[in-house]
N, C-alpha and C positions, 0 to 999 in steps of 0.2 A: 276845361274840366280836369283834364289830365295834369296840367301844370299845377293846379291847386293841390291835387292829390300828392304829387311828388314833393311839393314844398312842405306839406303837412308831415309826410313820412320822414323827411330830413330833420324836421324840427323835433320829431319824437325819438330819433335815434340817440342811444346813450353816448356820453362823452367818455372816452377811454381815460383811466387814471394816469396821473403824472408818474414818470419813471423815478424810482428812489435815488436820493443823492449818493454819489460815490464817496466812500471813506477817504480821509486824507492819506496821501501816500506815505508809507513808513520810511524812516531815514535809511539811506543807503548804507552799505557795509562800512565804507571809509569814514562816514560821519560818526557812526557808532564807535568805531575804534578811537577816533579823536577824543570823543567825550569820555571814554573809559580811561584814556591816558591822562587826561586833565584831572579826573577824579583821583586816580592813583598818585599822580604827582603832588596833588594837594595833601593827600593823606601822608605821603612820604615826608613832605616838608614839615608837617605838623609833628610827626614822630621825631624827626631830627631836632626840631626846636625843643621838644621835651627832653630829649637825651642831652643836649647841650646844657639845658637848664639844670638837670640833675648833676652833670659833670662839674659845672661851676660851683654848685652848692657843695658838692663833695670836696672840691679843691679848697674852697674857703674853710670848710671844717678841718681839713688836713693842716692848713696853715695855722689855724688856731691851736690845734693839738700840738704841732711842732713847737710853736711859741711857748706853750705851757710846759712842754717837756723840757725845752731848753732852759726855761726859768728855774724849774725845780732841780734839773740835773746840775746846774752850775751854782746853785745855792749851797753854801758851806754849812757844816754843823756849827752851831754857835752864832751864826749871823743873825743879829737882831734879837737874840735871846740868851739869857744867862744859863750856862750849863753847870751842874753841880760837880762835885769831885768824881773824876772818872779816869779810866785808862784810854788813851788815844790809840787808835788802831789805823795802820796804813798797810794796804795789801800790795804786794808785788807778785804778780802771777804771770808767768810766761817769760819770753826772752827779754833780755836787757838790750833794748835798741832805742832808736829815736822815736818810735811810736809805741802806743800801748801803755799798760800800767807800769812797765819797767823803764820808761824814759825819764830822763832828768826833768823834762818840762812838766811831767805829771807828778813825780815823787817830791821834788824840791818844794813846790808851793804847799803840798800837803804837810811836809815836815815843818815848814815855817808856821803854818796855821796850828798844827798840833802842839808845837813847843810854846807858841805865844799865848795859847789859851790859858787863862788863869785857872780854869777848872781841871785841866789835865795834870795828873800826878806823875805819869810816866808815858812814854811813847813805845809802842810795840810795832815792829816791822814784821809782818807775816809774809815770809818769802817762800815761793814755790817756783824756782827758776833754774834752768840748766846752764845759764850764762848768757853771754852776748858781747856787746860792745865795751871795750875797755875805756873808751871815752865817756860814755854815758855812766858807767859804773864809777869812774874816777870823779866825775862832777858831783855825783850823789855823795860819795865819801867825803869830798872836800866840804860840802854843805853840812854833813853830819858833824864833822869836826868843829866847824864854826858854831853850830847851834849848841853843841855840848859845852863849849867854852862860854857861850852867852847865857846858858841855863844850866849851871853846874849842879843844881839840886834836882834836876829833872832827868832821870836815867832813860837810856834808850836800850830796849831789849829786842832781840831777834828771835822769832819762833819759826823753825823750819817745818815745812809741810812734807811733801814727797821728796823734794830734791832742792838742794842749795849748793850748786856747783859752779866752779869757775867764776864768771862775772857775778853770779848771785852770792857766792861766798866772799868775793872781793868787797861787796857792800856790807855783808854780815860782819866781817872782821872789824869794822869800825864801831860796832855796838859795845855796850858795857858787858853784856852777857848774851850767850847764844844757847837757846834751848831747842832740842830735837826730839823726834821719836826714835826709838831704838833701831827702827828699820829705815830711817831717812837716809838719803844719799848725800854725802857731804864731801867737799874737797875739790879735786880736779884743778889744782893750782898750776895752771899752765896756759900757754897761748898757742893758737894755731892759725894758719892761713891756708885755706883749701881751695881747690878749683879743679878744672879738667883741661887736658891737652888733647887736641884733635889732629895734630900734625900727621900722625901715622895713617889715620883713616883718610885724610885729605890726599896724601900721596897715593894710596891705593885706588882712590876714586878719581884720581887725575884732576883734583881741584887745586888751583894755584891761589895762594893768599897774596893779595896786593894791599899792603899796608904802607902808607906814606906818613911820615912823622917829621916834625920840626923839633929836633932835640934827640940826642942819642938814646935816651932811656924812656922816651915817651910811650913806647909800646911795651913797657914793663908789665908782665903778667898777662899779656894778651893770650887767650886760650888757643888761638889759631896760629901762633908763632912758637918756634922752639924756645925753651927756657935756657938761656945761656948760663954758664957757670958764674959769671960776674953778677947776674941778677939773682941767682940762687943764694950766693954769699951775702948779697945786700939784704935780701928778704930775711935770711936767717939772723943776721946781725940785728935787724929791727925787732924781730920776735924775741930775741934774747934780751934786748933792752926793755921791752914791755914786760917780759917775764920777771926781770929784776924789780921793776916798779911794783908788780903784783906781790912779790915776796916781801918787799919792804913794807907794803901796806899791811900784810898779814902779821908780820913781826911786830910792827908798831901797835897794832890793835890788840893782839893776843899777849904780847909781852912774855913774861916768865911762865905763863901757863902752857906755852908750846913745849912739847917734848919732841924736838926735831929728830927726824930720821932721814937717811939718804933718799927715801921714797916720798917724803912729805911734799916736796915741791916738784915732783916728777910728772904731775898730771894725773896720778892715780886718785881714785875716790874710795870712800869707806862708808860703812854703815854708821848710823847715828851713835850706836853703842861704842863702836871702835873710835869714832871721832872724839868722844868724851875722854877716852883713855889717852888719846894723843894730844889733848889740849886744844883741839880745833873747836870744841863745844864745851859747855859748862854743865849741862845736865839735861834731864828729860823734862818735857813740859809741853803744854798746849797754850793757845791764846787764853782760854778760860782759866787754866790753872795758874798761869803767870799773873793774870789780873787779880785772881783771888788770893793766891798764896805769897806772891812776891811783891806785887804792887800794893796789895791790900785795898784795891778799888775795883769791885766786881762789875760796876757799870762800865760798859765798853761803848765808846763812840767811834764810828768809822769816819775817818778823815780822807779816805781815798778819793781822788778826783776821778769819777767815772766818766766814761765817754758818753756824750749826750746823743739824743736821738737824731739831731741834724747830721752829725758826723756819720752815724751808722747808715742813714739814708743815702748820703752822698757816696759813701764807699760802696754801698750795695749797687748803685747805678753806675759805678765805674769811674768816679772822680779821681781815684787814686791809681788807676790803671797805668797811666803814663809814667808816674814816678816809680811804680812797682816794676815796670819793664826795664827802666834804666838801672834800677837798683839790682835787678837780677843779673844784668850783664856784668856789673862790676863787683858782685858780691864776693868773688874769689880773690879780689885784690885788696881786701882789708883784713887786718888781724882780728881775731875773735877770741874771747875768753870762754872756750867750750871744753 
């Protein structure tokens, strides 16, 4: 009886509910760090890829622009088109040296193009220069003489801006006529060779100069060695020779118009008004007034060979630094028309 009762009680007892399932364990700290690094690395790589894409697109655009600039900078007036009656203009601005608008490599091609153009009535050199290399100036003068003989009916005029001195006037004297402003600076017919000597400072500082040469005069004009009397006399003789060449060019170009004085070839310079009185210039004028009143062709076409964008970019990034450094070392060992 009792067994049946217990069995019935056990059958009527409620079954306890099942325990709830435990949630999945969260990632540990190091796993989360790894996932974050992977995500950030992917984002960084995508950003870098976009930046490189933008860079190469910009580089391609720059190359195209440089190419277009080079094409248009090196195209000459009159190339591929007929120009009417006009005055040809060539600018010489700055020092007369192997670079820039005053170099023979720039001026001579422009002169040839200006003289050979059938539409040009006359050529005007607009000069604003304190002087420079007698070699560059001499090359330009020789070419002017050749072109004047080849084109006897096409005159060459010079119009002076602020200054036309020394090497600048060397070139100007080969023209048919020279026009100035009354306050322009004209003249300085002379030659110089300048530099510095550091021997006294070196002695005081206890610095010994060790210069080895093969050739007795190889150290000529070395700024760290004493200037001997022999070298001084040699340099002076060379300057005198170049000075005489300068004087001959001026006399040949100006002829009987010169009113020579003892100071004319001494290296002094004068105002434009005084230069006219001395026969160093012919009258007052500007590029526009010469084209209008003298040439009778008011249309002015610029034949100056301007420096292209590629050259400016290369110089900006230091392509000419090595040559400039060498040039600065030996600058004092060359004569200048200044």
